[in-house]
N, C-alpha and C positions, 0 to 999 in steps of 0.2 A: 513401583516403590516412589518413585519421586511425587508421582501423581498423590498418591497417598499421604503423605508427609504434607505436602500444601492443601489437601483439606483440612490437615488440623489447623494448621498456620494461616487459614484463609481470615478465619471466623475476626482472631487478631487484627490481620488486614483491615477488616473490614470495618473495626469499631473506627478508624481514623476515614474521613470525607474521600468524596474519589481523589482529589487534586493532592493531598496529602500521602497519599497512599502510594500517587503515580510517582511523587517528588521523594519517598522513601524508597524504592525500589529502586527510582535512577539514582541515589545515591549508594546503594548496597552494592550494585552495580560498579560504581567509580572507585568503590572500595575492594573492589573483586571478591564480595561476598553471592556467588552464583553459582549454581552446578555445570562444571564442566565437560562436555563431552569428547570425552578419551577416546571414543570406538570410532575407527573410521566410519565414513558413508560409504554404503556399499555402492558401488561401481555401476548398479542399473538406474540410479537415481541421476547420476551428472549428465547434463546436458550442454551444447556450446548452443548461446542466446544473445540475438545481436552481437553476436563477435567476444563476446564472453564466456567463460569457463566454469560454471555453476557446480558444485559438489552437488548439491542437491535443490530442491526447488522450494524451498522453504526459507520466506524472511518475514519480519516484522513490519508494518505497514508504518506509514511516515503518522506521526502526530503521536507515537511514543517516545523516539530520542530528536525533539524540536531542533535541540543545538545544537548536535553534532557530540555531543557528553559522553556517550558509550556507544559505540560502535563496534570498536574491538571485544566488546562482552558481548554483542550479541550475536558476532562470528564465535566467540567464544565457547556459546551456550549449543551450538551446533545448527545455526542457522546457515545456508549456502549464504546469504547475500544479507545486509542491510541496508536500510534507507531512512535516511536523515530529512528533519522537516517537517510540516510545510516549513519554507527560509523566506523572511521577506527584506529585500534592501536594508531599510531601516529596523531598530527594534521598534516593537510596538506591547504594548500589556492586554492585547484584547479586550473580551468582553467583560462586562463588569459581574462579581460573583456574586451568590453562587451559578456556575454553568457548567459542570458535568452534574450526573444523577444518575445512579444505580438504577437498577429496573433488575432487583435479584430473580424475582421468579422467572421471569423471561430472559434470564442471562442476557443481559442487554446494557445500554450506555445510552443516551442522550447527552452529548455533547453542544454547549455553543461558545466555543473557545475562542473564534475570532483569531488566528495566529499568532496566537501569543508567542512572542518569539524574541531572542536577543539579537538581530540582524547581520547580515553578511559577513560584516567583518568578525565580529568574533566566536563564528560557525566556520569561517574560512581559516580562522587561526590555529582551532584546534586541529582542523583534516589537515595543512599541511603539517601538521606537527606528527599524525600518524602516518603519512604516508607512504612512508618505506615499507611499513607492515603486512602492505598486500592484504588480499580479500577486497571483494565486491561491496562497491559502498555506493549507493545512489543519493543522490541530492534533488531534493522535491522542492521545485521551486515556486514562489508565487508574487501577490502584487500589496503593497500595501492597503490599507483600508483607504488613508488620505488621499491616494497616490492620484494626481492629473492625468496622469498616463498609465495606464495598468501596464500595457504592451511594451514598455521601456522595462519597467520592472521585471519581467520575466527575460530581457535582454541582457540586463545586468545579472542576471543569476547566469545565465549562461557564460557572460563573460569573464565574471569573477570564480567561477568554480569549476571551470572546464580544467584545470591542472590537476585538480584532485579529486573531482567527480567521475564514477566509473560509468554512470548513465547519469540522466536528467530527467525524472517525470514533472511534466506541468497539468497543477494543480489546479485546475478551471471549474471544478465540482463539489467545492465545499459549498454548504447551504449559510454559512456563517459570516462572510461578507458580504455583505449587500450587493446583489447586482452581478457579484464574481460569474453567477451559473449563466449569465447572459453572452458570456464566450463561446458556450458551446453553439450559440445559432452559427448556423454556416457562414455567413457574414462576415460576423465578428472573429469567428474561428479561420476564418479564409486570412483573414489580416493578420491574425494574430502569429500565427503560423508563419507566415512569408517572413513577418520580422525575425522570428526566433530561426527560423531556418538559413536566412540571408547573414545574422550572425554566427551560428556555426558556421555557414561558410569560408566565411571571414576570416576563421580561427583557422580554419582546414588548410585556407591560401598561405597563410603566414607561418604555419610550419606546425601547428598543433593537432594534437589527438582529437581524430572526429568521435564525439560520445554520443552515443545512443539517445536519442529521444524517445519519451513515453509519455501520452496522454490519457490522463485518471479522468474519467468522466463519471455522471452520475447516472443511479440505477433508476432516474426519475424522467428520464427521457420520455418525449410522447413516442408513440410507435412509430408513426409516420414522421418522425426526425431521424429515426435512426438511420434510414439508408443515407439520406445527405450529409450526415454529419461523418458516417462512415466514408462516405465518396472525398469527402476534404481531407481527412484526415490520411486516406491513401494518397490522396492526389500529390502531398505535400511530403509524401514519402515518411512518415512517421516511422519509427523503427518498432514499436509497439502500442500495446492500448492497456491500460491499467481499468478492473471491470471490477469494484465500483468502488466511488464513494460512502459518505452515510446517505439515508433516503428521510425525504421528510413524513414518508407516510406513515401513518400509526395503527393499520388494519391489525386487530386482533388484540391489541396491548389492552391487558385489562389496568396495571398499575396507575396508579392515579400521576407518576410522574409522567404519564403518557402527554398531558397536555400542555408540560415543560415545551419552549421551543427549541430548536437546534436540530442536528443529525442523529435518528437512530443506528446506534449499531449493537452488533452481535448476532444471537441465534435466530429474532423474527426477520434480520435483513437476509438471511440463507437463501429461500426462494427467488425473492425476488431479483436480487443482484447475480445469482446462477441462471436464472429465465434471461437476463439480461445480457449476461456474459455468452449464452450459447447462441442467443440473439446477432452480435457480433462477431460470433467467428462463424457462423455460417453467411453472415451480409462481406465478410474480408475472405471468407471461402479458405478459412487455414493458412492463408500466403503471411502474416505477421501474427510475432507471438499475441499470448495475450496475460497480464498478471489478474490471476481469482482471489475476488478482496470480497470479504461480506461475510460472518457467520461461521466462518468454521471455527468446531470444537470440539473435531474428532476424526481418526481416520477416514472413516468413513464418509464426512463431508468433503475431505481434502478429495480423494477420488473421485468424488461426484464431482468435485470442479472441474477436475484434470479430466472426465469424461465429457464433460461440457464442451470443453475445449481451453482449458489455461492448461498453458507452459507454465507458469510459475506459480508458485501462493503465495499471501500475505495476512500473517494473525494478527492481531492484538487484542481486541474484546474476548477472543476466547481464552488468551490468556489469563486474564484477567479471572476469571472463573473458573482456570480446569490447571493455572500455575505451569511453569518452565515445562514439565515434564512433555506438554504437550507436541514440543517441537520435535523429540522422538518418537511419541507413541504415531506421528503422523508418518515422518519416515518408515518407521517399523513397518506398520502397513501399509503404505506405497509400496515397500519392495518385495515385501510377504505378499499382495497381490500380483504383483508381476512374475514373480516366482510362480509362484502356483499356475499361472496362465502359459507359462512357460513363452513369456516374452521377456524382451534384454533392453527395455528403454520405457519411458514414459512416451515417447512418439507414438508407440504400437495401441496404446487404448486412448489418447488423448482426440477429444471430439464424438467419441463412438455413440455417445447418445447426446446428442447437440440436437438432432431432432425432439427428440423427447422432451427434453429443457425448453427449445424454441418455443414450444406450443404450452407453455405453464403462462398464465395471467400475471402480469407486471401489477 
């Protein structure tokens, strides 16, 4: 029902530019104009992941609620968790407009936003104000474009948000900040994680809660680089890996917008991101949780992410094209799949098709 309503509403929303539509949706959520999830989540969807109790595996990816304006509305729509950011120490306006482009025929977006956000102080104030409301709210941290010490920007994120973040996601994979993806190189990654994990250790030593640290990687990592990157992530004891960010690839894209610079998200990213997810799952031997991101537009694709190795899922572009009803659709599909197969949890099917997906070309 909700999906049909959105099909009628979407043409009107799409008369606005992508950023204007994005802002309109945020304002609607801030005003309480969104569909509430009234039905309790099926218990087969619940999971304990890096010490947190997730009522269901569905979340909205970073990039939607950059400044922590609507985490409670996201949870209220039925997501099992929310993630704000990417947030940088200082406010920054991002790249010049236009910088977001719809590829409607492909159900995709290209963006080159460039970490536009209001900075640490504003987001921290909002998260402190909603702290007592509970729910899992992660904080996605990044570095300012003009920063002289990007590693320090990530350390500042951990130090400043530790009291309000359920977990941290270290974003080193956006293609829209020059040189950021260089932090994925094993040597640079080693140095960065040493600093981040040392900062977390200092906080814990001083009596603060130990927050999980997740690293978000790109889907464009070269095949030969996967193993050394994963080795560094495991050596530093990260709590999870988010797979993946947007892609610079334009395989099979016919839209004229394909020539625009920036990261591609949506349906064309599904195969590449799922193949990378499965490779990471096999390389980690399923030892740490993975967040599957990229191209999820229906329940079947969400299931395929889990079967490729995902413990949790995140959506963004799929919601632009399918609307908020996608959240409930995915949860129902996963629950029905588990029950029809006689399984009591997502753990039973996680990674069962990883070998198949890992053989797919990147």
